[in-house]
Biotite code that builds the C-alpha atoms (Angstrom):
import biotite.structure as struc

atoms = struc.array([
    struc.Atom([56.359, -53.320, -16.022], chain_id="A", res_id=1, res_name="UNK", atom_name="CA", element="C"),
    struc.Atom([52.898, -53.449, -14.501], chain_id="A", res_id=2, res_name="UNK", atom_name="CA", element="C"),
    struc.Atom([50.339, -55.889, -15.773], chain_id="A", res_id=3, res_name="UNK", atom_name="CA", element="C"),
    struc.Atom([47.106, -54.756, -17.396], chain_id="A", res_id=4, res_name="UNK", atom_name="CA", element="C"),
    struc.Atom([44.957, -55.364, -14.305], chain_id="A", res_id=5, res_name="UNK", atom_name="CA", element="C"),
    struc.Atom([47.303, -53.271, -12.093], chain_id="A", res_id=6, res_name="UNK", atom_name="CA", element="C"),
    struc.Atom([47.275, -50.391, -14.581], chain_id="A", res_id=7, res_name="UNK", atom_name="CA", element="C"),
    struc.Atom([43.476, -50.537, -14.796], chain_id="A", res_id=8, res_name="UNK", atom_name="CA", element="C"),
    struc.Atom([43.241, -50.431, -10.974], chain_id="A", res_id=9, res_name="UNK", atom_name="CA", element="C"),
    struc.Atom([45.579, -47.393, -10.906], chain_id="A", res_id=10, res_name="UNK", atom_name="CA", element="C"),
    struc.Atom([43.338, -45.591, -13.408], chain_id="A", res_id=11, res_name="UNK", atom_name="CA", element="C"),
    struc.Atom([40.182, -46.408, -11.397], chain_id="A", res_id=12, res_name="UNK", atom_name="CA", element="C"),
    struc.Atom([41.899, -45.062, -8.271], chain_id="A", res_id=13, res_name="UNK", atom_name="CA", element="C"),
    struc.Atom([43.008, -41.877, -10.079], chain_id="A", res_id=14, res_name="UNK", atom_name="CA", element="C"),
    struc.Atom([39.502, -41.196, -11.394], chain_id="A", res_id=15, res_name="UNK", atom_name="CA", element="C"),
    struc.Atom([37.950, -41.818, -7.964], chain_id="A", res_id=16, res_name="UNK", atom_name="CA", element="C"),
    struc.Atom([39.880, -38.795, -6.636], chain_id="A", res_id=17, res_name="UNK", atom_name="CA", element="C"),
    struc.Atom([37.659, -36.465, -8.656], chain_id="A", res_id=18, res_name="UNK", atom_name="CA", element="C"),
    struc.Atom([34.237, -35.505, -7.359], chain_id="A", res_id=19, res_name="UNK", atom_name="CA", element="C"),
    struc.Atom([32.547, -34.516, -10.585], chain_id="A", res_id=20, res_name="UNK", atom_name="CA", element="C"),
    struc.Atom([32.765, -35.222, -14.272], chain_id="A", res_id=21, res_name="UNK", atom_name="CA", element="C"),
    struc.Atom([34.084, -31.797, -15.236], chain_id="A", res_id=22, res_name="UNK", atom_name="CA", element="C"),
    struc.Atom([37.216, -32.584, -13.194], chain_id="A", res_id=23, res_name="UNK", atom_name="CA", element="C"),
    struc.Atom([37.440, -36.027, -14.792], chain_id="A", res_id=24, res_name="UNK", atom_name="CA", element="C"),
    struc.Atom([37.168, -34.518, -18.278], chain_id="A", res_id=25, res_name="UNK", atom_name="CA", element="C"),
    struc.Atom([39.938, -32.057, -17.399], chain_id="A", res_id=26, res_name="UNK", atom_name="CA", element="C"),
    struc.Atom([42.059, -34.967, -16.177], chain_id="A", res_id=27, res_name="UNK", atom_name="CA", element="C"),
    struc.Atom([41.400, -36.871, -19.423], chain_id="A", res_id=28, res_name="UNK", atom_name="CA", element="C"),
    struc.Atom([42.484, -33.804, -21.397], chain_id="A", res_id=29, res_name="UNK", atom_name="CA", element="C"),
    struc.Atom([45.707, -33.706, -19.357], chain_id="A", res_id=30, res_name="UNK", atom_name="CA", element="C"),
    struc.Atom([46.276, -37.410, -20.060], chain_id="A", res_id=31, res_name="UNK", atom_name="CA", element="C"),
    struc.Atom([45.791, -36.699, -23.750], chain_id="A", res_id=32, res_name="UNK", atom_name="CA", element="C"),
    struc.Atom([48.454, -33.991, -23.627], chain_id="A", res_id=33, res_name="UNK", atom_name="CA", element="C"),
    struc.Atom([50.918, -36.478, -22.135], chain_id="A", res_id=34, res_name="UNK", atom_name="CA", element="C"),
    struc.Atom([50.270, -39.072, -24.859], chain_id="A", res_id=35, res_name="UNK", atom_name="CA", element="C"),
    struc.Atom([53.509, -40.048, -26.633], chain_id="A", res_id=36, res_name="UNK", atom_name="CA", element="C"),
    struc.Atom([53.231, -38.452, -30.059], chain_id="A", res_id=37, res_name="UNK", atom_name="CA", element="C"),
    struc.Atom([52.633, -40.684, -33.025], chain_id="A", res_id=38, res_name="UNK", atom_name="CA", element="C"),
    struc.Atom([55.131, -40.221, -35.817], chain_id="A", res_id=39, res_name="UNK", atom_name="CA", element="C"),
    struc.Atom([53.567, -38.116, -38.594], chain_id="A", res_id=40, res_name="UNK", atom_name="CA", element="C"),
    struc.Atom([54.275, -40.894, -41.112], chain_id="A", res_id=41, res_name="UNK", atom_name="CA", element="C"),
    struc.Atom([51.718, -43.072, -39.264], chain_id="A", res_id=42, res_name="UNK", atom_name="CA", element="C"),
    struc.Atom([48.928, -40.495, -39.551], chain_id="A", res_id=43, res_name="UNK", atom_name="CA", element="C"),
    struc.Atom([47.574, -42.253, -42.605], chain_id="A", res_id=44, res_name="UNK", atom_name="CA", element="C"),
    struc.Atom([44.195, -43.550, -43.664], chain_id="A", res_id=45, res_name="UNK", atom_name="CA", element="C"),
    struc.Atom([44.909, -47.180, -42.760], chain_id="A", res_id=46, res_name="UNK", atom_name="CA", element="C"),
    struc.Atom([45.749, -46.199, -39.149], chain_id="A", res_id=47, res_name="UNK", atom_name="CA", element="C"),
    struc.Atom([42.501, -44.278, -38.676], chain_id="A", res_id=48, res_name="UNK", atom_name="CA", element="C"),
    struc.Atom([40.034, -45.975, -36.369], chain_id="A", res_id=49, res_name="UNK", atom_name="CA", element="C"),
    struc.Atom([36.730, -46.563, -38.119], chain_id="A", res_id=50, res_name="UNK", atom_name="CA", element="C"),
    struc.Atom([33.650, -45.711, -36.079], chain_id="A", res_id=51, res_name="UNK", atom_name="CA", element="C"),
    struc.Atom([35.093, -42.649, -34.347], chain_id="A", res_id=52, res_name="UNK", atom_name="CA", element="C"),
    struc.Atom([33.419, -39.291, -34.854], chain_id="A", res_id=53, res_name="UNK", atom_name="CA", element="C"),
    struc.Atom([36.770, -37.518, -34.617], chain_id="A", res_id=54, res_name="UNK", atom_name="CA", element="C"),
    struc.Atom([39.985, -38.655, -36.250], chain_id="A", res_id=55, res_name="UNK", atom_name="CA", element="C"),
    struc.Atom([41.988, -41.141, -34.195], chain_id="A", res_id=56, res_name="UNK", atom_name="CA", element="C"),
    struc.Atom([45.178, -42.689, -35.484], chain_id="A", res_id=57, res_name="UNK", atom_name="CA", element="C"),
    struc.Atom([46.733, -45.705, -33.800], chain_id="A", res_id=58, res_name="UNK", atom_name="CA", element="C"),
    struc.Atom([50.013, -47.341, -34.719], chain_id="A", res_id=59, res_name="UNK", atom_name="CA", element="C"),
    struc.Atom([51.271, -50.592, -33.234], chain_id="A", res_id=60, res_name="UNK", atom_name="CA", element="C"),
    struc.Atom([54.618, -52.276, -33.448], chain_id="A", res_id=61, res_name="UNK", atom_name="CA", element="C"),
    struc.Atom([56.136, -55.296, -31.821], chain_id="A", res_id=62, res_name="UNK", atom_name="CA", element="C"),
    struc.Atom([59.261, -54.790, -29.735], chain_id="A", res_id=63, res_name="UNK", atom_name="CA", element="C"),
    struc.Atom([60.504, -58.124, -28.517], chain_id="A", res_id=64, res_name="UNK", atom_name="CA", element="C"),
    struc.Atom([57.303, -59.871, -27.445], chain_id="A", res_id=65, res_name="UNK", atom_name="CA", element="C"),
    struc.Atom([55.534, -56.665, -26.329], chain_id="A", res_id=66, res_name="UNK", atom_name="CA", element="C"),
    struc.Atom([53.215, -54.489, -28.362], chain_id="A", res_id=67, res_name="UNK", atom_name="CA", element="C"),
    struc.Atom([53.879, -50.746, -28.308], chain_id="A", res_id=68, res_name="UNK", atom_name="CA", element="C"),
    struc.Atom([51.132, -48.348, -29.317], chain_id="A", res_id=69, res_name="UNK", atom_name="CA", element="C"),
    struc.Atom([51.275, -44.699, -30.286], chain_id="A", res_id=70, res_name="UNK", atom_name="CA", element="C"),
    struc.Atom([48.218, -42.631, -31.106], chain_id="A", res_id=71, res_name="UNK", atom_name="CA", element="C"),
    struc.Atom([46.817, -39.188, -31.738], chain_id="A", res_id=72, res_name="UNK", atom_name="CA", element="C"),
    struc.Atom([43.461, -37.546, -32.230], chain_id="A", res_id=73, res_name="UNK", atom_name="CA", element="C"),
    struc.Atom([42.214, -34.232, -33.522], chain_id="A", res_id=74, res_name="UNK", atom_name="CA", element="C"),
    struc.Atom([39.785, -33.928, -30.562], chain_id="A", res_id=75, res_name="UNK", atom_name="CA", element="C"),
    struc.Atom([41.024, -33.307, -27.013], chain_id="A", res_id=76, res_name="UNK", atom_name="CA", element="C"),
    struc.Atom([38.579, -35.581, -25.151], chain_id="A", res_id=77, res_name="UNK", atom_name="CA", element="C"),
    struc.Atom([39.114, -38.382, -27.649], chain_id="A", res_id=78, res_name="UNK", atom_name="CA", element="C"),
    struc.Atom([42.860, -37.948, -27.292], chain_id="A", res_id=79, res_name="UNK", atom_name="CA", element="C"),
    struc.Atom([42.407, -38.415, -23.539], chain_id="A", res_id=80, res_name="UNK", atom_name="CA", element="C"),
    struc.Atom([40.354, -41.574, -24.078], chain_id="A", res_id=81, res_name="UNK", atom_name="CA", element="C"),
    struc.Atom([42.930, -43.118, -26.392], chain_id="A", res_id=82, res_name="UNK", atom_name="CA", element="C"),
    struc.Atom([45.685, -42.083, -23.923], chain_id="A", res_id=83, res_name="UNK", atom_name="CA", element="C"),
    struc.Atom([43.966, -44.162, -21.226], chain_id="A", res_id=84, res_name="UNK", atom_name="CA", element="C"),
    struc.Atom([43.716, -47.176, -23.534], chain_id="A", res_id=85, res_name="UNK", atom_name="CA", element="C"),
    struc.Atom([47.335, -46.846, -24.667], chain_id="A", res_id=86, res_name="UNK", atom_name="CA", element="C"),
    struc.Atom([48.454, -46.647, -21.042], chain_id="A", res_id=87, res_name="UNK", atom_name="CA", element="C"),
    struc.Atom([46.644, -49.919, -20.323], chain_id="A", res_id=88, res_name="UNK", atom_name="CA", element="C"),
    struc.Atom([47.598, -51.896, -23.416], chain_id="A", res_id=89, res_name="UNK", atom_name="CA", element="C"),
    struc.Atom([50.972, -50.565, -24.572], chain_id="A", res_id=90, res_name="UNK", atom_name="CA", element="C"),
    struc.Atom([54.067, -52.512, -23.592], chain_id="A", res_id=91, res_name="UNK", atom_name="CA", element="C"),
    struc.Atom([52.050, -55.680, -22.991], chain_id="A", res_id=92, res_name="UNK", atom_name="CA", element="C"),
    struc.Atom([52.188, -59.108, -24.609], chain_id="A", res_id=93, res_name="UNK", atom_name="CA", element="C"),
    struc.Atom([49.508, -59.555, -27.317], chain_id="A", res_id=94, res_name="UNK", atom_name="CA", element="C"),
    struc.Atom([48.005, -62.537, -25.434], chain_id="A", res_id=95, res_name="UNK", atom_name="CA", element="C"),
    struc.Atom([47.500, -60.414, -22.300], chain_id="A", res_id=96, res_name="UNK", atom_name="CA", element="C"),
    struc.Atom([45.813, -57.705, -24.373], chain_id="A", res_id=97, res_name="UNK", atom_name="CA", element="C"),
    struc.Atom([43.463, -60.237, -25.956], chain_id="A", res_id=98, res_name="UNK", atom_name="CA", element="C"),
    struc.Atom([42.611, -61.868, -22.616], chain_id="A", res_id=99, res_name="UNK", atom_name="CA", element="C"),
    struc.Atom([42.043, -58.603, -20.751], chain_id="A", res_id=100, res_name="UNK", atom_name="CA", element="C"),
    struc.Atom([38.643, -57.156, -20.040], chain_id="A", res_id=101, res_name="UNK", atom_name="CA", element="C"),
    struc.Atom([37.776, -53.483, -20.077], chain_id="A", res_id=102, res_name="UNK", atom_name="CA", element="C"),
    struc.Atom([35.590, -53.494, -16.974], chain_id="A", res_id=103, res_name="UNK", atom_name="CA", element="C"),
    struc.Atom([37.628, -50.568, -15.608], chain_id="A", res_id=104, res_name="UNK", atom_name="CA", element="C"),
    struc.Atom([35.941, -48.287, -18.171], chain_id="A", res_id=105, res_name="UNK", atom_name="CA", element="C"),
    struc.Atom([32.578, -49.007, -16.528], chain_id="A", res_id=106, res_name="UNK", atom_name="CA", element="C"),
    struc.Atom([34.148, -48.618, -13.070], chain_id="A", res_id=107, res_name="UNK", atom_name="CA", element="C"),
    struc.Atom([35.303, -45.074, -13.835], chain_id="A", res_id=108, res_name="UNK", atom_name="CA", element="C"),
    struc.Atom([31.921, -44.356, -15.429], chain_id="A", res_id=109, res_name="UNK", atom_name="CA", element="C"),
    struc.Atom([33.432, -43.352, -18.735], chain_id="A", res_id=110, res_name="UNK", atom_name="CA", element="C"),
    struc.Atom([30.906, -44.925, -21.103], chain_id="A", res_id=111, res_name="UNK", atom_name="CA", element="C"),
    struc.Atom([27.877, -43.421, -19.373], chain_id="A", res_id=112, res_name="UNK", atom_name="CA", element="C"),
    struc.Atom([29.400, -39.924, -19.459], chain_id="A", res_id=113, res_name="UNK", atom_name="CA", element="C"),
    struc.Atom([30.251, -39.945, -23.147], chain_id="A", res_id=114, res_name="UNK", atom_name="CA", element="C"),
    struc.Atom([27.965, -39.006, -25.980], chain_id="A", res_id=115, res_name="UNK", atom_name="CA", element="C"),
    struc.Atom([26.678, -42.062, -27.900], chain_id="A", res_id=116, res_name="UNK", atom_name="CA", element="C"),
    struc.Atom([29.047, -41.337, -30.795], chain_id="A", res_id=117, res_name="UNK", atom_name="CA", element="C"),
    struc.Atom([32.064, -41.048, -28.460], chain_id="A", res_id=118, res_name="UNK", atom_name="CA", element="C"),
    struc.Atom([31.017, -44.237, -26.637], chain_id="A", res_id=119, res_name="UNK", atom_name="CA", element="C"),
    struc.Atom([30.886, -46.011, -30.026], chain_id="A", res_id=120, res_name="UNK", atom_name="CA", element="C"),
    struc.Atom([34.310, -44.567, -30.795], chain_id="A", res_id=121, res_name="UNK", atom_name="CA", element="C"),
    struc.Atom([35.635, -45.930, -27.503], chain_id="A", res_id=122, res_name="UNK", atom_name="CA", element="C"),
    struc.Atom([34.385, -49.417, -28.410], chain_id="A", res_id=123, res_name="UNK", atom_name="CA", element="C"),
    struc.Atom([35.973, -49.059, -31.867], chain_id="A", res_id=124, res_name="UNK", atom_name="CA", element="C"),
    struc.Atom([39.321, -48.062, -30.299], chain_id="A", res_id=125, res_name="UNK", atom_name="CA", element="C"),
    struc.Atom([39.303, -51.096, -27.997], chain_id="A", res_id=126, res_name="UNK", atom_name="CA", element="C"),
    struc.Atom([38.396, -53.377, -30.927], chain_id="A", res_id=127, res_name="UNK", atom_name="CA", element="C"),
    struc.Atom([41.232, -51.955, -33.030], chain_id="A", res_id=128, res_name="UNK", atom_name="CA", element="C"),
    struc.Atom([43.829, -52.353, -30.258], chain_id="A", res_id=129, res_name="UNK", atom_name="CA", element="C"),
    struc.Atom([42.724, -55.965, -29.791], chain_id="A", res_id=130, res_name="UNK", atom_name="CA", element="C"),
    struc.Atom([42.857, -56.542, -33.572], chain_id="A", res_id=131, res_name="UNK", atom_name="CA", element="C"),
    struc.Atom([46.483, -55.356, -33.563], chain_id="A", res_id=132, res_name="UNK", atom_name="CA", element="C"),
    struc.Atom([47.174, -57.729, -30.653], chain_id="A", res_id=133, res_name="UNK", atom_name="CA", element="C"),
    struc.Atom([45.599, -60.608, -32.578], chain_id="A", res_id=134, res_name="UNK", atom_name="CA", element="C"),
    struc.Atom([47.614, -59.833, -35.704], chain_id="A", res_id=135, res_name="UNK", atom_name="CA", element="C"),
    struc.Atom([50.889, -59.638, -33.788], chain_id="A", res_id=136, res_name="UNK", atom_name="CA", element="C"),
    struc.Atom([50.101, -62.678, -31.647], chain_id="A", res_id=137, res_name="UNK", atom_name="CA", element="C"),
    struc.Atom([49.964, -64.819, -34.791], chain_id="A", res_id=138, res_name="UNK", atom_name="CA", element="C"),
    struc.Atom([53.457, -63.535, -35.704], chain_id="A", res_id=139, res_name="UNK", atom_name="CA", element="C"),
    struc.Atom([54.786, -64.649, -32.309], chain_id="A", res_id=140, res_name="UNK", atom_name="CA", element="C"),
    struc.Atom([53.330, -68.167, -32.541], chain_id="A", res_id=141, res_name="UNK", atom_name="CA", element="C"),
])
């Protein structure tokens, strides 16, 4: 399994293949469609990410010493954003998730091309994924 930095570099490389942001949005929508579906039983209030304009559900569970995430959203761009984050952080050790930076988001220009509310939602998603990592890390120690 690739480490977080390698996955982030892959994503930066993928996004650099597109010349304009319309193509990048289309690619994000495609990524969202390929997101592993969250089980309906996890689409509950406590799995909703606070601070997102649209509804975003994230579920985390520990398998061995790796954290697996599933997610869904009712908005196609947001689903693409969470798909990128899940690709980076899922199947990683909680410590790696907590120690990782999200510089790759700036490198692909995502934050500057999102509306302020979506950019806030992106920050909220990252915070929530790291909160899950923190919670599960304490279980491993």
